C-alpha positions in Angstrom: 17.9 -53.4 77.5 20.2 -54.5 74.7 17.1 -55.1 72.4 15.8 -51.7 73.2 19.0 -49.9 72.3 19.5 -51.9 69.0 15.8 -51.2 67.8 16.2 -47.4 67.7 19.0 -47.3 65.2 17.2 -49.6 62.8 14.1 -47.4 62.8 16.3 -44.3 62.2 18.1 -45.9 59.2 14.7 -46.9 57.7 13.5 -43.3 58.0 16.6 -42.0 56.3 16.3 -44.5 53.4 12.6 -43.5 52.9 13.4 -39.8 52.8 16.1 -40.4 50.2 13.8 -42.4 48.1 11.2 -39.6 48.1 13.8 -37.0 47.3 15.1 -39.0 44.4 11.6 -39.4 43.1 11.0 -35.6 43.3 14.2 -34.9 41.4 13.4 -37.3 38.7 9.9 -35.9 38.4 11.2 -32.4 38.1 13.9 -33.4 35.6 11.4 -34.7 33.1 9.3 -31.6 33.5 5.9 -33.3 34.2 4.8 -30.8 36.9 6.2 -27.7 35.3 3.5 -25.6 33.4 4.7 -23.9 30.2 3.4 -20.8 28.6 1.2 -22.9 26.2 -0.3 -25.1 28.9 -4.0 -25.2 29.6 -3.2 -23.3 32.8 -1.9 -20.4 30.9 -4.8 -20.4 28.5 -7.4 -20.4 31.2 -7.1 -16.6 31.6 -8.6 -16.2 28.1 -11.7 -18.3 28.8 -14.8 -16.2 29.3 -18.5 -17.0 29.8 -20.6 -15.1 27.3 -24.0 -13.6 27.7 -25.9 -16.6 26.2 -24.0 -19.0 28.6 -21.6 -20.3 26.0 -17.8 -20.2 26.5 -15.3 -18.2 24.6 -11.8 -19.6 24.2 -8.9 -17.7 22.6 -7.7 -19.3 19.3 -4.5 -21.1 19.5 -2.8 -19.1 16.8 -3.5 -15.9 18.8 -2.5 -17.4 22.1 0.8 -18.5 20.5 1.4 -15.0 19.3 0.8 -13.6 22.8 2.9 -16.2 24.5 5.8 -15.1 22.2 4.9 -11.4 22.8 4.3 -10.8 19.1 2.3 -7.9 17.8 -1.4 -8.7 17.3 -3.7 -7.4 14.5 -6.4 -5.1 16.0 -9.2 -4.1 13.7 -11.8 -1.4 14.3 -15.0 -1.3 12.1 -17.3 1.7 12.4 -20.5 2.9 10.7 -19.3 5.6 8.3 -16.3 7.7 7.4 -18.6 10.4 5.9 -20.8 11.6 8.8 -19.9 15.2 9.7 -18.7 15.5 13.3 -19.1 11.8 14.1 -16.6 10.4 11.6 -13.8 12.9 12.4 -14.2 12.3 16.2 -14.4 8.6 15.8 -11.2 8.3 13.7 -9.3 10.7 15.9 -10.3 8.7 19.0 -9.2 5.5 17.4 -5.8 6.8 16.4 -5.1 8.5 19.7 -5.9 5.4 21.8 -3.7 3.1 19.6 -0.7 4.8 21.3 -2.1 4.2 24.8 -3.0 0.6 24.0 0.6 -0.2 22.8 1.8 0.7 26.2 -0.2 -2.2 27.5 0.5 -4.8 24.7 2.0 -4.3 21.2 -0.7 -4.2 18.5 -1.1 -2.9 14.9 -4.3 -1.2 14.0 -6.6 -1.0 11.0 -9.8 1.1 10.8 -12.5 0.3 8.3 -15.7 2.1 7.5 -18.1 2.5 4.5 -17.9 5.9 2.9 -21.6 6.8 2.7 -23.2 9.0 5.4 -25.9 6.7 6.4 -23.6 3.7 6.6 -23.8 0.4 4.7 -24.3 -2.7 6.8 -23.5 -5.3 4.1 -20.4 -3.4 3.1 -19.3 -3.0 6.7 -19.7 -6.8 7.3 -18.0 -7.7 4.0 -15.0 -5.6 5.1 -14.7 -7.6 8.3 -15.2 -10.9 6.5 -12.4 -10.2 4.0 -9.9 -9.7 6.8 -11.3 -12.7 8.7 -10.9 -15.0 5.8 -7.1 -14.3 5.7 -6.5 -14.4 9.4 -5.8 -10.7 9.6 -7.9 -10.2 12.7 -6.6 -11.1 16.2 -9.0 -8.8 18.1 -12.0 -6.8 16.8 -14.0 -3.8 17.8 -17.3 -2.9 16.0 -19.4 0.2 16.1 -22.6 -1.2 14.7 -25.2 1.0 13.0 -28.0 -0.8 14.7 -28.5 -3.4 17.5 -29.3 -6.5 15.4 -27.5 -6.2 12.1 -24.1 -7.3 13.5 -25.2 -10.0 15.8 -24.4 -12.8 13.4 -20.9 -11.6 12.4 -20.1 -10.9 16.1 -20.9 -14.4 17.1 -19.2 -15.9 14.1 -15.9 -14.1 14.9 -16.2 -15.1 18.6 -16.6 -18.8 17.6 -13.3 -18.6 15.8 -11.6 -17.7 19.1 -11.2 -14.0 18.2 -12.2 -11.5 21.0 -14.9 -9.0 19.9 -16.0 -5.8 21.6 -18.8 -3.5 20.4 -19.1 0.3 21.1 -21.5 3.2 20.6 -24.7 1.2 20.1 -26.4 -1.3 22.3 -26.0 -4.8 20.8 -27.7 -8.2 20.8 -24.5 -10.0 20.2 -22.3 -12.1 22.5 -19.4 -9.6 22.5 -17.1 -9.5 25.6 -18.1 -5.9 26.3 -20.7 -3.5 24.8 -19.2 -0.1 25.6 -22.0 2.5 25.3 -25.0 4.2 26.8 -28.4 2.9 27.9 -30.8 4.7 25.5 -33.9 4.8 27.7 -31.9 6.3 30.6 -30.4 8.9 28.2 -33.9 10.0 27.2 -34.8 10.3 30.9 -31.7 12.5 31.5 -32.7 14.7 28.6 -36.2 15.1 30.0 -34.9 16.0 33.5 -32.6 18.6 32.0 -35.4 20.3 30.1 -37.7 20.3 33.2 -34.9 21.8 35.3 -34.3 24.5 32.7 -38.0 25.3 32.4 -38.3 25.8 36.2 -35.0 27.7 36.5 -36.2 30.2 33.8 -39.8 30.3 34.9 -41.0 29.0 31.5 -44.1 26.8 30.7 -43.3 24.2 28.1 -46.4 22.3 26.8 -45.6 21.2 23.3 -42.8 18.9 22.3 -41.4 17.0 19.3 -38.8 14.2 18.8 -36.6 13.7 15.8 -33.4 12.2 14.5 -31.2 11.3 11.6 -32.3 7.7 11.7 -35.2 7.5 14.2 -36.1 3.9 13.6 -32.9 2.7 15.3 -33.2 1.0 18.7 -31.0 3.6 20.4 -33.0 6.4 18.8 -36.3 4.9 19.9 -35.0 4.5 23.5 -33.8 8.1 23.7 -37.1 9.4 22.3 -39.3 7.2 24.5 -37.3 8.0 27.7 -37.7 11.7 26.9 -41.4 11.5 26.2 -42.1 9.5 29.4 -40.0 11.8 31.5 -41.7 14.9 30.2 -45.2 13.5 30.5 -44.6 12.5 34.1 -43.4 16.0 35.0 -45.9 17.9 32.8 -49.4 16.3 32.8 -51.1 17.1 29.6 -47.9 17.7 27.7 -48.5 17.4 23.9 -46.1 15.5 21.6 -46.5 16.5 18.0 -44.2 13.6 17.1 -43.4 10.6 19.2 -41.1 7.6 18.8 -43.7 6.0 16.6 -44.0 9.1 14.3 -40.6 10.8 14.7 -39.4 13.5 12.3 -36.6 12.0 10.2 -34.0 14.7 9.3 -31.0 12.6 7.9 -27.4 13.2 8.9 -26.7 15.8 6.1 -26.5 19.3 7.6 -28.4 21.1 4.7 -31.1 18.5 4.6 -31.4 18.5 8.4 -31.9 22.3 8.5 -34.4 22.2 5.6 -36.4 19.4 7.4 -36.7 21.5 10.6 -37.5 24.7 8.6 -40.4 22.9 6.9 -41.6 21.4 10.2 -41.6 24.8 12.0 -43.6 26.3 9.1 -46.2 23.5 9.5 -47.1 21.1 12.2 -44.4 22.3 14.6 -45.0 26.0 14.4 -45.8 26.3 18.1 -43.4 23.7 19.4 -41.6 24.6 22.7 -38.8 21.9 22.6 -37.5 19.7 19.8 -35.4 16.7 20.8 -32.9 15.5 18.3 -31.4 12.1 19.3 -28.1 12.4 17.5 -26.2 15.4 15.9 -28.9 17.6 14.4 -30.0 19.8 17.3 -27.8 22.7 16.3 -29.7 22.9 13.0 -33.0 22.7 14.8 -31.9 25.6 16.9 -30.9 27.6 13.8 -34.3 26.9 12.2 -36.0 28.0 15.4 -34.1 31.3 15.3 -34.7 31.8 11.6 -38.4 31.2 12.2 -38.5 34.1 14.6 -39.1 31.9 17.7 -35.8 32.5 19.6 -36.7 32.6 23.3 -39.9 30.7 22.6 -38.7 27.4 21.1 -35.6 25.4 22.0 -33.7 22.2 21.0 -31.8 19.5 22.9 -29.4 17.0 21.2 -26.5 14.7 21.5 -22.7 15.0 21.1 -20.3 17.9 21.1 -20.4 19.6 17.6 -19.6 23.2 16.7 -23.2 24.2 15.7 -24.6 22.9 19.0 -22.0 24.8 21.0 -23.0 27.9 19.0 -26.7 27.3 19.8 -25.9 26.9 23.5 -24.1 30.2 23.5 -27.0 31.9 21.7 -29.6 30.4 24.1 -31.5 28.5 21.4 -30.4 25.1 22.6 -31.0 24.0 26.2 -28.3 21.3 26.4 -26.4 18.6 24.6 -25.6 15.2 26.0 -22.1 14.0 25.4 -21.6 10.3 25.0 -17.9 10.8 24.2 -17.4 9.5 20.7 -13.6 9.5 20.8 -13.8 7.4 24.0 -16.1 4.9 22.3 -13.8 4.7 19.3 -10.8 4.1 21.4 -12.2 1.5 23.8 -11.5 -1.5 21.5 -7.7 -1.0 21.4 -7.5 -0.7 25.2 -9.8 -3.6 25.7 -8.0 -5.9 23.3 -4.5 -5.0 24.7 -5.7 -5.5 28.3 -7.5 -8.8 27.6 -4.7 -10.4 25.6 -2.1 -9.4 28.2 -4.0 -10.2 31.4 -7.3 -12.0 30.5 -9.2 -9.1 32.1 -12.4 -8.0 30.3 -12.8 -4.2 30.6 -16.3 -3.3 31.7 -18.8 -0.7 30.3 -17.9 2.4 32.2 -19.5 5.0 29.8 -21.5 7.8 31.4 -23.5 10.6 29.8 -22.4 14.2 30.4 -24.9 17.0 30.4 -23.4 20.1 28.6 -25.0 23.5 28.9 -24.1 27.1 28.4 -22.5 27.1 31.8 -20.0 24.3 31.2 -19.5 23.9 27.5 -15.9 25.1 27.8 -15.1 22.1 30.1 -16.8 19.8 27.5 -14.6 21.1 24.7 -11.5 20.7 26.9 -12.5 17.1 27.6 -13.1 16.4 23.9 -9.7 17.8 23.1 -8.1 15.6 25.7 -9.8 12.5 24.3 -8.6 13.6 20.8 -5.1 14.1 22.0 -5.1 17.8 21.4 -3.6 20.4 23.8 
């Protein structure tokens, strides 16, 4: 009995000693800071590690991570195709400026917008503008509106390899960018075809002859819009005739006067009996004007892209069936929001762009939406 009573206290003392040893170890461990992650630890950086489209991994550059960890302002750069395309350039610049304010509510950033000053754009100049800032560490996050799908692949991938986030907008891209914020061209063309067919049925018309055109019809996005349109029309109207197709599209430039003249000449020649002309960018209003001036109002129509004054006028007059709004200001503003969000949280904003069909019945809403995106009342 005595043995039994004396054994219990010994075990209790041993347990107490063991607990004290463990607690002392924990205190020492915590004191030297071994288990305490800091803002610059690999744990903190993991939120900026992203798997890219080709399977490679993007890791944020240390110099940029250090800035963010100290909550310092980052250098955001937006590069777009041209500052001299009527309608497009004004809306793009306004959208960029407006969204800088919204992005700064997420994370502080300073903005710089760059663009060649020629209407058709200048790929080498646009790339050299980016490279000049890149060489002096003046880019912490980059958004590019490329003029085509392949010309900016190399520069995009080069910038990403330096640990600088890159987003692209407005045009489908073959690069590794974190997000490509834009439309799907073949689907846009299908939407245009469905809109024309619906209009034809609603007004009891019989369209048989079509043409496709654009300011730069060789581009990937232009080809997709034209092909999607042609396939949609031919499926709905067996025997439909295309005077021009994506392989032989009418090129009309982005210059208003030259665009009008090109359509005027087309309607006086091969396109004299055309029922519907598709313009895949901003020239449909001038096509509608040429149709009216050729005495074919009520017989010929246009469809086109983006909210511009001459297209709205054509919708009102009934010479244009519809325009398709890809929201230029939204595209221009995406990069600032995407950069601020990614650097603050590590979240990559997805491509949420959708195409809006604008007609005579809802153009006022489209103008109101454009003004909202531009920050106008």
